[in-house]
N, C-alpha and C positions, 0 to 999 in steps of 0.2 A: 859642422851640425847642418849647415843649409844642404849640402849634398845629401845627407842622410834623410832630411826632411823632403826634400824633392824627390828623391826615390821612392819614399813611402807614398807621397801623394800621387806620383805617376802609377805605382802599382794599385793604389786605391782606385784611382779613375779606371785603369784597364779592367780591374775586377768588376766595377759597375757596368762597363761596356760589355764585358763578357756575359754578365748575368741578362742584359738587354738582348744581346744577340742569341742567347740559348733560348730565352723565353719566346723570341721571335721565330725560333726554329731554323737559324742560320748556322749549319753545321760548318760550313767552310770557314766563315769568320770566327765562329767559336773556336775551331781548332787552331786558327792562326793566332789568336789572343792567348789562347791556353800555351802555345808554342813560345810566345814572346814571354810569358810568366815563368816557362820551364816548370809547369805545373802538370806532372804526369798524372796525378789523380784526377783533375779536372779533364784532361785529354782522354783518359780511360772512360770516365763517365760520359763524355760527348759520344764517343764511339758505341758505348753501350745503349745510350738513348737513341743513337742513329739505327742501330741493328734491332732495336725492340720496336720500331716503327712510331716512336714518339715523334720524329721528324718525318715530313711528308717529301721532302726534297732533297733527299740524300742520294746521290747518283755516282758515276763514274767521274765527273768533273771534281768531286771532292778528292778522289785518288789521285787525279792528274794534278790538282793543285799542291797536295802533299809532295808528290815527286818532284814537281818543279821547285818547291820551297827546299827540298832536301838538295837538290842539284845546286840551287843559289847559295844555301849555306855552306856547302863545301868549298865554294870559291870566295864568297864574300864575308862569311861570318861563321867560321869553324867552331867556335864556342858552342853552338847549336847543334853539331853533329852528334856529340854523345847522347844528348837528350832526344834526338830523332832516333837514334839507334834503339833507345829504351821503348819508344812507341811502336816499333815494328810488329810485334805482336798483336797490337790492337788493331793496326792497319790491315793485319793479315786476317783478322776476324771480320772486318769490314768488307773486305774482298770476299770472304766466304758468304757473308750475308747477301752481298749484291749479286753473286752468283746464283745463289739459291732464289733470290727474288726474280731475277732475270728469267731462270728456267720456269718458274711458275708462271710468270707473265706470258711466256712463249705458248704455253699450254691453253691459256685463257684467251689469246689474242689470235685473230685470223688474219690480220694485215702484217706485213712484213716492214721493219724498219732498217733503213739503210745507215743508221747512225752507227759509230763505232762504240763498242763497249769493252770493258776491262775484262780479260779472262785469267790474267796472271799478274801478280805484283811481287816481283822478286827483288829482295834487297840483301845484300850481303853485309858482313861485319866490318870489312874495311872501307866500305863506302864507294866501291869502284864497280863498275859495269852492272849498275842496277837495271833491271829489265821490267818494262811494262809491256806486256802483250795486249794487243787490241785485236778484237775480232770485228770484222767489216762483213755485213750480211751480203753485200753486193759483189764482194771479191774474196781472195783468200786472205789467211790472217797475216797481219803486219807486226813487225817487232820493232819496238822503239827503245834503242839503247841509249841511256843517258851516261854521259861521261862526268 
């Protein structure tokens, strides 16, 4: 009974923390907590909120964090890999949103930015050779293969 209560209490506290981070607009932390809870509905809601401009600070760092988390899970916590596979369509929609947002920003901006931006987020079903393609304004495109 103690384990069940502790698990219920931990989930309750995580959900409270998730609500606080969502209210604050912290996309990355919200996605991390939704992943810890294995809550696909909340994960998709956060992505929808991010792509509908509810959150101001959703950028390529969120995608890099998701990729890093998936890489870490494949070696340290494989129980999360199936959940992250379910999240891929939502992550792809976030990539599309960021590509569209970035192209609009380039048309409205006169200055050049030398920061790296995500141009591709490829994930396969077996969790191998996931690719994150980065575009660097000051040099040619770089490809980051995660094993």
